[in-house]
N, C-alpha and C positions, 0 to 999 in steps of 0.2 A: 368338321370336314372328315370324310372317310380317309383312312390311312392309305388306301389304294391311290387316291388322287395325289398324294405326296410324291409318289414315284413319277407320275405324269408331269407334275409341276417342276420337280427337280431335274428331270430329264430334259424338258423343254428349255429350262434356264441354262443348264450347263452346255447343251448342244448349241444353243443360239450364241452363247458367249464364245465357245470354241470356234464356231464357223465365222464369227464376225471379229475375231481377235485382231487380224491384220488391219481391218478397217478402223477398229477402235484406236490402234496405235497412231493413226494419222489424225485423229480427232482430239480436241481438247477435253477428253473424257478419260476416265480410268474404269477398269472393271469394278473397282470398289464402289463407285457411284452407282453402277447398275445393280450391284448386290443390295445396296441400301434402298434403291427404288423397288426392287423385288420384295424386300422385307416390308416396305410400306404397303405394297399391293396385297401382301399376304396378311397384314396386320388388321386390327379391328378399327383403326381410325378412318382410313379411306379405302380399305381393301376388302378382302374376302373373309377376314376373321379366322383364317387358318392358324395364325400365330396369336395366341391370347395369353400372354405371360405378364403377370404383375411382378415387376423387378424385386420389390421388397419381399414378396412371398416366395420367389424362386431364387433368392440371393445366394444360397449355398450352391445350387447347381450352376448359376451364372459365374460364381467365383471360380469353380473348378474348370469350367469350359474356357474362361478367359486365361486362367493359369496355364493350361496346356498350350493354348495358342501363343502366349508370350514366351514360355521357355523354349518352345520349338524355334520361334523366330530369333530369340537371343542366341541360341546355339548356332543358327545359320549365320547371323550377323558376325559372330566371332570367327567363324570359318572363312569369312570373306577378308579378314584382316591378315595380311602376310608380312606386315612390317615388324621388324625386331622390337622387343619391348623397350630397348634403349633409343629407338628411333624418334626423331622430332615429329614424326607423323602423329604421335600420341598426345602431343601438347594440346592441340586444339580440342580433341574429344574429351580429354581430362578437364580442360577448362570449362567446356560447355556442361559437362556432367557434374561439376562442383560449383564454381562461382555462379555461372548462369542459372544453375538449378536453385541455389540458395536465394538468389535475387528474385526468381520467378515465384518460389514458394512464399517469400516475404511479401511480394507485391499482391499476389492473389489473396493471401491471408488478410492483408490490410483492407482490400476491397470488401472481402467478406465481413470483416469486423465493423468497418465504418459505414458501409453502404447497404449491406444485406442484413444487418442486425444480428449476425451470428456471434455467439460467444467465442472467446479466443481459441478454445480447443477445436470445435468444428471448423472455424475459419482456417486454422493451420492445416487441418485435415484436408479441407478443400484445396488449399494450395499444393499440398503433397500429391493429391489425386490428379490434378491437372498440370502440374509442372513437367513431368517427364514426357518426352517425345516418344512416338510409337514405333517399335521395330517391325510390327506386323504390317502396317499400312504404308510404310515409307520405302518400299522396295524400289520404286521408280527413281529415288534420289540416292540410293545406296551404291556402294562399290559394284561395278559391273563385272569385273574379272580380276584375277589374282594380281595382275601387273598394273592395275588402275591405281595411280598415285595422285589423282586429282584431289585438291584440298577440300573442295566442297563435299564431294562424296565420302572421302575419308572422315571428315568432321561429322557429318550427319549420321554415317553408319556407326562410328564409335560412340557418339553421343547417345543414340538410340539403344545401343547395347549396354552402356554403362548406367545411364540415368534411371532405367527401370529398377536398378538395384540401389542407387544412391538416393532415390526418393523414399525408400522404405524407412530410414531413420526418422524422416519427418512425418510419415504416417504414424509411426509409434509415438512421436512427440505430440501430434494432434490428439491421439487417443489418450495419452497420458494427461494432457491438459484438460481432457474431458472427464478424467477420473476412471478411465477404462484400462489403464496400463500403468505399471509401477515405474516411475522415473527415478526414484531415489532422492535422498536429501540433496537439494541444490542441483538436481539433475545428474548426479554422478553416475547412476546406473545407466541412464540414457546415453551419456557420452561414452563411457567405457565399454558398455556391452552393445547397445543398439547401434552406435555410430562406429566406434573404432574396431571392436572385435568382429562384429557381424559382417562388416564390409571387407576387412582384411582376411578374415577366415573364409568367406565365400570365394574370394578371388584365389586364395591359396589352394583351397580344396579343388576347385575346378581346374586350375593350372596343373596341379600335381597329377590328378587322375587322367586328364587329357594327355599329358606327356607320357605317363606310364603305359596307358592303353595303346597310344600311337606307336611307341617303340616295341611293345610286345607283339602287336599284330604284324609289324614289319619283320620282326625276327622270325615269327612263325611262318610267314609266307616265303621269305627268302631262303631260310635255312631248313625248314621242315616241309615246305610246300603245303602248308595247312591254312585253314581259315579263309579259303578262297570263296568268293561269292557270298560273303556274309556282311557286306558293307551296310545294308539296311539295318540288320540287327545290331551292328556296331554303333551306328548312329543313335538308334533308340536306346541301346544299352548304356552307352556313355552318357547320353542326355539324362536318362533316369537315374543312373548311378551317381553322377555328380550332384544332381538336384536333391536326391534323397539323402546322401551323406551330409550335404550342407545343412539341410533342415534338421537332421538328427543331431548335429553338432551345434545347433542353434546359431547358424549363420544364414546369410541371404542366398537362397537357392538361385535366384535370378542371376546374380553375379557369378555364381559357380557355373551355370549353364553357359554364359558368355565366355568365361575364362576357359572352359573346357574346349569350346570351339576354337578359340585363339590358340590354345596349346596344340591341338591337332594340326592346325595350319603351320605352326612353328616347327613341329616335327617334320612335316613335309618340306618346308622351306629350307631347313638346315640340311636335310638329306638329299634334296634334289640337286642334280647336276646343273651347273651354270652359276650365275651370280647369285648372291644371297637374296636379292629382292626381285628376281625375275625368273620364272619357271623356264626350263629348257625348251627352246624352240618356240616360245610364245612370242607373238608379234601382233601389231595392230592390223586388223583386217578391215578393209573398206567393204561395206555391205549395202545392199539396196535398202531404201528406207522401209522401216518396219520389220526387217528381217532380224530375228533374234539369234544371238550366239548360243550354241548348245554348250552343255557342260563339258562334253568331250573336247570341243574346240577351245574352250577357255583354258584347259590345262594341257592341250596338245596331246591328247590320248588317242590312239588308233581306235576308231569306232568298232571295227571287227573284234579287236581284243577286248574292248569294253563290254561287248555283248556276251562274250563267253567267259570273261574273267581270267582267261589264259591267252597269252603268256604274260600280259601286262601286270597282273596282280602279283606274280612271283618274280618278275624280271627285276634285277638289281637296280636298273636305271629308272624304271617306270612304276615300281611298286608304291613308292610314296605319293607321287602325284595321282596315281590311279585311285589309291585309297581316299585321298582328300576329295577328288572329283566325284566319285560315286557317293560318298557320304553327303557331300553338299547337295548333289542333285536330288537325293532322296529327301533331305530335310526341306529343300525348297518346295517339293511337291506337297509335303505335309503342311508346310506353312500356307500354301495357297488353299488347301482344303480347309484349314482352320479359319482362314480369312473369309472364305465363302460362307461358312456356317455362322460365324460370329457376327459379321456385318448384316447378314439377312435377319438374324435374331434381333440385332439392334434396330433395324428398320421396322420390324414387327412390333417392337416395344415402344415406338414413338407414338404417343397419343397426346391429348390435351393436358393430361396430368404429368407426363414425363417430358414435356417441353416447357420452357420457362420464358416469360416475357422479359426477365432480367437479361436474357441473352442479347437483347437489342443494344445494350451498352456494355455488358460484361465481356462478351466475346471480342468485339473490336478492341477493347482495352487490353485483353490478354494477347491477342494475335498481332495487333498493330502498334502497341505501346510497350507492354512489359517484355515480350519476346525480343523485339529489336533492341530495346534498351539493354537487356541482359547480354545479348550477343555483342553489341558494340562495346560495352564495358569490358567484357571478357577478351575480345580480340583486338583491343585498341593498340596493344604493343606487338601484335603478331604481323609478320609480313604477309599482306593479303590485299588483293585488288578490291576496289569498292564493289564491283559486281559480285564477287565471291561472298563478301560480307553481307550484301543485300539478300542473296539467295539463302544463305544460312539463317539469316534473321527471319525470312518469310516461311521457310519450310520447317516450322516447329509443329509437326503434325501430331494431333492428339487422337487417341484411338483405344485399342483393346486394353492396353496397360492401365489406362484410367478406369475402365470398367472393372478390372480386377481389384484395384486399390479401393474403389468405391464399395464394392461388395465385401471386401475384407473388412472395411470399417463398419459397415452395417452388421455383418455377422459377429463383430466383437462388441456389440451393444450400443451402437449409436442410436439415439432416441428417434422414434418414428417421424416426428416433425422435422428434425434436422436431416434425417435420411431422405425424406420426400423432397425437401428443398435441394439438397445436394444432388440427388438423382436427376432432377429436372435440369439443373444447371449443367451437370456433366454430360448428360445425354444430348442436350442442345448443342453444347460446345463441340462434341465429337461429330455430330451430324453436320454442323456447319463446316468444321475442319475438313471432313471427308469431301464435302462439296467444293469448297473454294480452292483447297489445295489440289484436289483432283482435276478441276477445270484448268488450273494454271500450270500444272506440272509439265505437261507435254510441250506447250509453246515456250515456256521459260527454259527448260532444260535443253530443248532442241536448239534454241538460240545460243545458250551458253556453250553447248558442245561444239556448235559450228564456229563460234569465235575462238574457242580453244584450239580447234583443228587448224584454223587459219593462222593463229600465232605459231603453232608447231610447224606448219608448212613454211612460214616466213623465216623461222629460225633455221630450218633445214636448208632453205635456199641461200640464206646468208652464209651458212657454214660452207656450202659448196662453192660459193663465190670466193671465199677466203682460201679455198683449197684444202679445207679440213676433211 
């Protein structure tokens, strides 16, 4: 296909999606499903053949593209978390990113070993590739604004931010069991370096850099009236800095990116006027169906000041929330752009060779058995309504993070036969997850939010009757 036609195709797709965005929000569909369909239409299987990419041949490029998409999304997910590190809000995400992660890796590895005929190494690698939930494609079920304390959204946001890093030790374990990575005698190197140091180091590096950069920029703006209007560069700079330093020190950059986002939000939360967990002036606003809350409204920033960068950027009371708002708004735009590109590429790579008939039984086992079992075991002692537990169990969305880990394994020497089988299973799982979760997210979350609002109204009414 001539390159000029790409401008036409991309322009038509993005314009149509933008014009139909409000309509899509009322339908049981997501934009991600449409991106996948566009990729299919552009691919060689049922479409125009404009995308003709063999995953194993283009694995290095695909790894880098997925890597960029994941770290941008992880940084954004971290910036959505405003809870203190000692808050109980972290218990659920930590449980899902640790115990539920291990159970899912073990379950998928067992299916790969006993039913797919994979050796133990590739089986563990398959489990590590498919265990993490995806921060790129899960925006519809993540925290909506800084004061959102809903357990479902907090849990899914934190899980997606953490488990893309906590899956990495199991990727290295799978490669080690395949003979492609040094585990050490009795696994000592894997445990001390790949598990303990690289997780702790990644979180520490991201947290320290995010805190230092956040305080430095606030000092420059308040006391020197400098660095105004550089929030886009700040977001990109901190993201790249934390990720790069983490990799240079042989830790997990994904966790560093997430921790840097959390640290920036914590700088803002500690600095902001008002209660520790609620931004100043922020309130729940009732909107027409389908109307989206802007970034300025989320943080209660004056739109005129936001456009000019003055005086909010240097105002002692608004500098911190202004910085966080503008950085998050820019990161969300980058995240959406990465989602469009990566999902369209995925759709274009779906062919008879990259789809697996094993998905007929494998995918239901992962989404309907392993994921719910892991969630129910992890949350069994946590105070949670059954409806919340069911939603968390269902929305274990697989996506771009799995593509990254798959390509990482292939590029580190996975045999062609095993790489072909794993690619087919992973691509099929992601495509099905995008479809079924995309169709169900709007009705399920709308129903859940309506019930939550009715309970809140009932509590307010009861309080008024008691004279509180």
